[in-house]
N, C-alpha and C positions, 0 to 999 in steps of 0.2 A: 539428174537423170530425167529425161523426158519420156513420158509414155504416150504413145500414139494409138488411136483407135484403128481398127481394121480398115475403115473407110479412108483414113489418112494414108495408110500404106499403099493403097491402090492409086492414089493421086500422084502425079509427077511433082517434083519440087516446085516447078513454076506455078502449079495449080494451088499450092499451099502458101505461096508468098504474095504480098501485096503487089499489084501491077506497077505502082510507082517505084518500088524497090527493084523489080526486075528490069524496068526501063533504065534506071540509073546504073545498075550493074552491067547492062549491055553496052554502055558507053565507055566502060573502063578498059584500059590497056592491061597487059599481063602483069607489070609490076604492081599496079593498083589492085588487081584481083588477088595477087599474093598477099598484099597487105590486108585486104578484106578477110581472106581466109585466116590469117594470123589473128586478126581481131576477133573473129567468130570463135576460133579455138580458145582464146583467152576468156571469152564470155562463157563458153561451155565449161571450161575448167573452173571458173569462179562459181558456177552454179552447183558444183559437186560439193558434198560434205567434205570437210578436211579428212585426209587419208587416215590420220590417227583415230578419229572418231569412227570411221567406217571399219577399221581394223578391230577396234574394241567391240563393236557390235557383232562382227562376224566370227571372232576368235572362238574356237571350241574349248580352249583351256584358259588358264589364268595367264594374262599378258604380264610379263615381267619387265620388258624393255622394248621401246620403239625408237629406232634410229632412222630419221628421215634423211636420205642421201640425195634428195632432189628427184632424180628419175626413177629411183627405187627406194624401198624402205626395208630395213632389217628388223625382224620381230623375233624376240625370244619369249617363248611361252612354255608353261608346263602342259603336258598332255592332260586331257580332261579327266582321266581316271586317277591321276596322281594327287596325293594329298599335299596341302600347302607346306607342311613341315618337311617333306621329302625334297632334297636339293638336287637329286639326279633322276633321270636326265632332264635337261632343258632342251627343247627343240628350237632350232634356228630356221627361220623362213625368210625368203626373198619375196617381197610383195610389190606388185606393180598394178597400175590401172590397165585394164585390157578393154579395148574397144571392139565390139562385135559388129558384124555386117549390118545389123539393124540400127546401129548408132548407139546402142546402150553400152554403158561402161560399167564394168564390175571389177572387183579385185581378183588378181591371179596370184595364188599362193604357191610357191615352189619350196618344197622341203629341202634344206641344205644339209641337215644332219643334226645329231645331238651334240650339245656343248657340255663338257665336263669341267669342273673347276669353278672359277669366278663367274658369277652371273650378274 
């Protein structure tokens, strides 16, 4: 996650990048620019903490299970008010990275329902 100051927000992207990089990008054709975008996306993704770590930091209750499915993650957790010995209910969430217009990425939690039975 990259934090930018207010002065950075007011500058255009070309004002925030080295001139040599801008000049090189200006020479590229569309397929090469798509490859650059893919590379930059990979760099940004690798700079994020692992999703499991971020989930454990943000979870409001006890996390029981995390299943990383690639593009989304399923999380089973007890509600924060529930004692550890109580087995019901366990809440199921669909969690994804969500990119905001300012470029910041945060977790998006979607409640799927309560799971009864095997946890």
